N, C-alpha and C positions, 0 to 999 in steps of 0.2 A: 533142506535137501537141495543139492546142486541142480541147476537146470540142465536139460540135455542140449546137445547140439542139434541144429535144424538144417536140413538140406531140402531145397525146393526144386521140384521138377515141373516144368510146364508141358503138359501132355495132351494128345488127342486133338480132334478137329475143332473143339471149342476152347482150346488153350486153358485147360483146367490145371489149377495148382495142386500138385500132389506133394505131400510132406513126409520126410523121413526124420523122426526124432530118434536120436541115439545117444547113449551114454555108456562108455566102456564098450562092451561087446553086445549090449542089449539094444533093441530097436523096436519102435512102433511105427506102423505106416498109417497115414491119414489120407483117405480118398485116393488110393492108387488106381490107375486106369490106363488102358491102352498100351503104353510103352512098357509093358511088364518085363521085357527082356532087359531094358536099360536099368530098371530098378533092381532086378536080380543081379546084374553085373556090379552095381554099386554096393549092394549087400555083400557080395562075394569078395570084392576088392578090400572092403573095410572089415572083413571077418566078423560080420554082425549076426546075431541070433535074433530073429524077429519074434517078438512075443505074441503079437496079434495085429490085425488090421482093424481100424475103426472108421466107420463111415459117418460123415456129418449128415448125409442123406443119400438116397439111393437112386438118383437120376443117373442115366447111363454114363454120362461124362465123368462121373465120380467112382464108378464101380466096374467099368468094362474090363473083363479078363482078369479081375483080381483073384478069381478062383484058381487060375493057373499058377499063382504064386504058392499055393498050398498051405496058407496060414489060416488060423481061426479068424473069423470075421465078427466084429461086434457091431450091432445095428439096433436102432430103436424098435421097440415092439410094433409101433404103428406103421413100419415100413419093411418088416421082415419079409412080407410076401412080394415086395417089389423086385427083389433080387432076380427071381426067376420068371418074372412076368413082363413080357415085352411091352404090353400096353400100360403098365404102371411105371416101369423104369424108363420109358420113352425111347427105347432102342430102335423101335420101328421108325421113328422120325429120321434117324440116320441111315435107315435101310439095312440095319444089322439084325434086328429081331433076336437079341441075345437073351439067353437064360443063364444067369450067373448062379452057379450052384457050388458054394464052398463046401468042403467036407464037414466043417464044423462051424456052427453059428452060435454066437453068444448074444442073448437078448438083453438090451438095456431097458429096464422096466420104468425107471424114474430118474430124476436128478440124483446123482450120487458121486462119490469120489472113488476112483479106481486106483488102486495101488498094486502094481505088478511090475516085476523086472526092474525095480529101481525107479519107476515112473510114478508120479502122482498127477492124475488127470481128473479135473472136476467137470462133470457133465452138466451142461446147462440146456434146458429144454427151450428151443427156439423155433417152433413151427411157424408156418405161414407160407414160405416158399414151397414147402412140402409138409405133409401132416405129421411126420416124425422127425423133423429137422432138429439137430442138436448143434451146439457150439461147445468147444473143448478148451478149457482153461488149464494151462500148464505153466505155473509160475507167473511170469509177467507177459506171457504170450497167449493170445486167444485165437483159436482156429474157428473162424466164423462161418465156414461153408459158404452157402449162397444166401445168407441173411444180410450181412453188412459188408459193403465194399468201400473202397476209396471213393468218396463223394457219391455214393449210390447205395441202393438197397436191392434185395432180391426181387425177382419177378413174381407176380401173382396172377398174371394173365395166362395161366396154364391150368390144365386139369388138376383139381385139388389144391390149387393155390388159394390163399385166404388173406386178404389185405388187413382185416381186423386183427387176426392172429399175428401177422407180420409186424404190425404197429406195436403190439404188446411185446413182441420179441426184441425188436430194435430198442424200445425203451428200457427193457431189462438189461440189454448190453450197455446202454448209455449210463446205467447206474453203477457200472464197474469203475474201478480206479482209473483216473484220467491218463495215467502213464502206461497203461496196458497197450502192448503192440498187437494190432489186429492183422492176422494172416488169413486173408479171404480165399475163397475157392477159385477166384479169377482175379487177375489184375494185381496191382502193386499193394504192398503193405501200407498200413496207416496206423493211427492211434485212436483210442477212445476220445481223447481230448480234441483231436482234430475233427472227428466226425460229429461230435456234439455241437461244435461251433460252426462248421462249414458245410456239412452234408446238406445239400439243397433239398433233400427229400426227408430230412429229419422230422420227427413227430413231436419232439418236446417243445 
């Protein structure tokens, strides 16, 4: 199955990476937030039909205003309640107190492969930064959310962060093929090979 094209947008006050995967006229949005009008314009200009939104986790910088896009949202079962709770999604920290309420929510129950609209997405459970964090493998690309970054890993000095769980999640990602390109929730892209060997916070 051919890999989709990927467009990255850097959005919001915390410079979050939002990704649009698209193939032909079909698209999937990963962690859209804040500049929803810009995303809508890109979708319109490219005549895309968005199949769904999928959240790597539900902190506000990854979900803000995504309900205004009007698409189904896929979220892990351990964080479904975070969307509409300002204390769990941390919107209160930015002084927003947002309740994100999509019309339709699809719950991710476990690690699975999602095949829809010509896309094949493998869900990998990677909690630690948040209790229901996931990474998404699509061909040779890994969307790692706030678990693995270029030369760094996700924070756990936040409510419901768990360093032991994060260690296990990072090690799980390090077991993937070395040539996989990592597209994180913030900052530049990297590869599994690079982070195995150079990430100063690696656990292996």
